[in-house]
N, C-alpha and C positions, 0 to 999 in steps of 0.2 A: 091413255098413256099408261104404260106398264112401269110399275115401280120396281127398282132393283131390290132383290132381297138383301137384307142387311144382317150382319153377324153381331149387331150390337146387343149387349146384355142390359136388361132393365132391372132396376132395384128401387126399393122404397125404404126409407128410414123414418122413424118417428123420434123426435127430439123433445124432451120436456121443455115447455115454453119458457119456464124460468131460467133454465140452463142456456137456451138459445138467446134470450134477452140479455143475460149476464155477459155472454161472450160478445154479443152485438155491442153492448156498451163499452166493453174493453177495446174492441176493434175501432169503434168511433173515436174514443179518447186517444188511442195511439195514432190514428190518422190525423186528428186535429192538432196533436202536438208537433207533427212534422209539417204542418201547414197545408196538408192535402185536404181538399174539400170533395166529399162524395155525398150523394143523396142517400137518404136512409134506405131507399129501395136498392140502390147499387150495393150498399153494405150488406143488406139481407141476402142478396144474390151471392156475393162474395163469401159470406159465411156459410150459406147452404152448400156451396161448392167445396169449402173446406171440410164440412161434415161428410160430404159424399166421398171425398178423397180418403178420409179416415176410415169410412165404412168399407171401402173397396180393399184397401191394404194389399194391393197387388202392384209391385214395383214397375211392371211393364205397362201399366195404364198411365198414359200421359194426361196431365191436367188439361191440355188442349183437346183431348179426345172425349173428355167428360162433359156431358150436356145436362144442365138442369132443365127438366121438362115442366115441372110444376112445383110450387111451394104453397102449401095450404096452411092458413092461419098464422102467418108470420106476425110478430109484434110491430105493427106499422107505426104506432104512436108512442112507443117508449114505455109502455106498461103492459103487464100481462093480467087481464081481468079474470082469467080462470086457469086451470091446470091442463087445458086441452093441449095435446102435443102439436108441434110444428111438423108437418108431414112434407118430406122432400122426395119427389119422384125424379129419378135421373137415369141416364143411360151412358154406357161407355163401350 
């Protein structure tokens, strides 16, 4: 099977784990105050996408076109045991 060539651009960003965890807590609190229930994993993905959008800073890139490919070392359990960054690989 031949894959079609794609014009997607790939990018990687590193976010300090404490910053990621802080914004994740804020996102979780704002969603719970509206009654919305999301799993922590869904919130991590949503926040990674928000960081990716901020990193791209190109108005012609649509949020729907942006794909998170991998998130390395996200704070899954609500604490950050070390200062390793959260790495987000994405394409658009």
